[in-house]
Steps between C-alpha positions, in 0.01 A plus 500: 500500500540724203318651210624571149397829348569667167552869459184676395464852369264718702339814368595808706234769510618840377574737791298815542677829414552600864692171564724494190809614690437252779445222249822576310694519823365163618567348158859625510552349843363165384723499192800584714425218741460262207837601353670451836338157530621403154850616585494294820388185318765549232765514770374168634542330164867516411495166322304588189224738395180304461188594309193394697150401402222699662392253767548566870508234771338626820517267801235509768510380860596139566280295728688459830611152600737381771816395315645151527780314324281282279398536138403347169578544133222507244460593136130581536451716808267727303241221489257579778464144624877451517548832678239389753684171556827690546334724757341209685838327527621775732839561338624855441748463211437442132763457228406634157672417170301698244717805431664478156762748381471328160135605475539853631799589280511246214737707288784729595289814497477764769140402571336290769159360420316433826180404321620152398306198624768375739512833682122526513498153655772603744300803609190287555716261706620789713142605555411146605805485730390820670147372539630180660751682722800337329847652468632442146853405404529568128736324257655730240620312192389380153758707317450623140712349223678825423640520854622143545806303400284250311226550242152359461329286761836423659535871574239463771760297685822691452708766674455859390769653281732740686395792280134443594532475878410868517186429298401229745565744783274755332221243473541388861502863614177571318343192660599623845381852422167380367421223750720584798209588726371143464823306446802506730665170407654470152661170401761518225420192294414144595763232562778704337754231596402299191709493183288579191620179334330301776169685496237289327225745597644845427196687632557365851862586572724803541796328330797713598701184562822415316636147524843612383536772764648400839226702673232388255419849375434643844749782456325630189161471671653711778604761244136515389388555859746787539328678211137409565466527878613865528254591224214336692593653834539844348123517455399251772748521790312241706500241220649160580695341216517122508747270331290279272410182688800268468449143382813392694469135411804384694763629743770322296422458132838341428388206712133479398504619138857519368567676172220756531675779686442615855171690531540499879771765440246744351437693823873518567543648153248772585695584813833496313359762263457739791120497473436428868343846542288454185259239632299469819378139509627162383219276372531127439286201407456155654330202334534147631328227300259254655678178601208301637244509777629641828853559373650842571632589154643826633742329739574220252572712192816345347674835449413654837458217752847557646424872543182454706255471212395713205375811674709518816805399296446766235431773756816420693705473180391846385559657840849353507582641155378844604692484828822406320483845337396677818144544375167425668173508306148369566399179325171416332396152387273616220428170326433183692287187469519123518494383139384186325794429271571237234311406185120472517481482880172420673349748743424263785342568837833404656673776302237760592524416871880498497498834318265642763729379778789670324334842540560545876844346459630745241336802665642415843846414371529809283378733774749343743772621261346849515376482141278807470244369251404156371298483176321182389505431126217512404161583646303366202529138409583243415800719419848416380570137593184504709640754743184713524290557811169471313333261258269729309317691771533212746755499779768238496621371838804729460272807488326396820834432670635840391185678618517330839870580542436870435202495736710353780833675439388831347744789513728348764873545472785258448435168677741301714608154389442298816772267628438124508463519877181707473297208363688203352792462254269341242294819472588827324340794681482880469366749754318815390408788730162606362260772606278239667779309673775249434443252217727202434492337156642149496513181295703184454723462197404141432175305486507407868312665787665610823337602830586840643381644829416851618432627852132573546574835660638636169283297261223692319412251229617298199387508139565297189663639187154596374375661822300212646528416872784257561448201727660569838558226758473577872319831474207365702718331763543745790780302665718514186718816472565457128307435183621264230474568123597271213712673235536354151601619153201734481586820693322582826446834676543504877366815662677595823 
């Protein structure tokens, strides 16, 4: 938590005559300490001298919560009811996209205004995150016109001019200095692998992409990181700088979308720039579109089916690019959902149930690739293309499925993808070692059901996707050494 205080003048009582010397001596010491402090701060700010407003951000103690790999994004965490829903979900990450450089420094003046509405909202979101025990990852973008290569509204979605990279670094440094006790994870933009000419919603993208560049603008984005990251870490050495979550629409754009450059080369461009030591985490996004009831849209995505699906395919693609340059970095999947695409689609019960069954799939698959955090977009609903977990204050089936997954899996580590021989080739299964014992999560990837068996001596129970007891055959037959469970498209938890 935190509190925001303004400086206030306090009247100091006049000292008595016998204490004048002591008072002057103490005052001199205090002034000396203050001057040393100012000198120290000035040494930390080599980028640009900044005139500050007189507000001070003072963080308080965060409510402890056992960390896990699961999170949500929301634009309204400061609403009490939404904060309560986030807390009840059980996730420990929240992605925030409220910080606006454009608002804080609208003109090229050596002044930061922290009293603007967007920053006040951000601070209330941080307070709510602390109250709910959530770890924030904060997007830093929304660049001012004067700093970007394009003017007007398009400037919100444009790379920063080379001569203003130091100004961006100064802003990012002040963010880290001001909020570093509450924020460790700073994300440099959102979907930067998008060319500004393709951005229909400039407020939503990072837009460092360049169709005409063989590495799609990644090298210049890397140059930005080489300026900004050292400035952040100078005042917050433990800060983690994230590459803005990559859209990464295809592993081979020449085949899937010819004539629009190769955005899949963006990460390689960053590495070619020599910026491998200027970021800590690679973030990416994964959005399959609903294809019908009980169809796994992740595995059947036209651009990623041959690579193992959207999320496994993207994770492996990024790890391979990093490895080709001798680099290893953690991955975070910080936007994910099953979307309802097309014009005027109908939110059917079939969609809602398929979306709910997607939740354990994407969480299990991503964790099996050692993805460190998975963030659902969004908590509130219906959300973009009906991707939200809530409908008003009511839980959608996807919320219940997410809550149950966290309850069962918790803070366990990377799961094992089980071989076909463990159950049956028609079933996809993952094994988690949890604090309460082994938990297998399994499902079929079609609309058929398949029987699987488990030895009674290791069987502790079985639950549906939503936490209800699962029908088990043979449990009450003492002469049968195994139990039998029917597995269909809806995921099942087997407790061992």
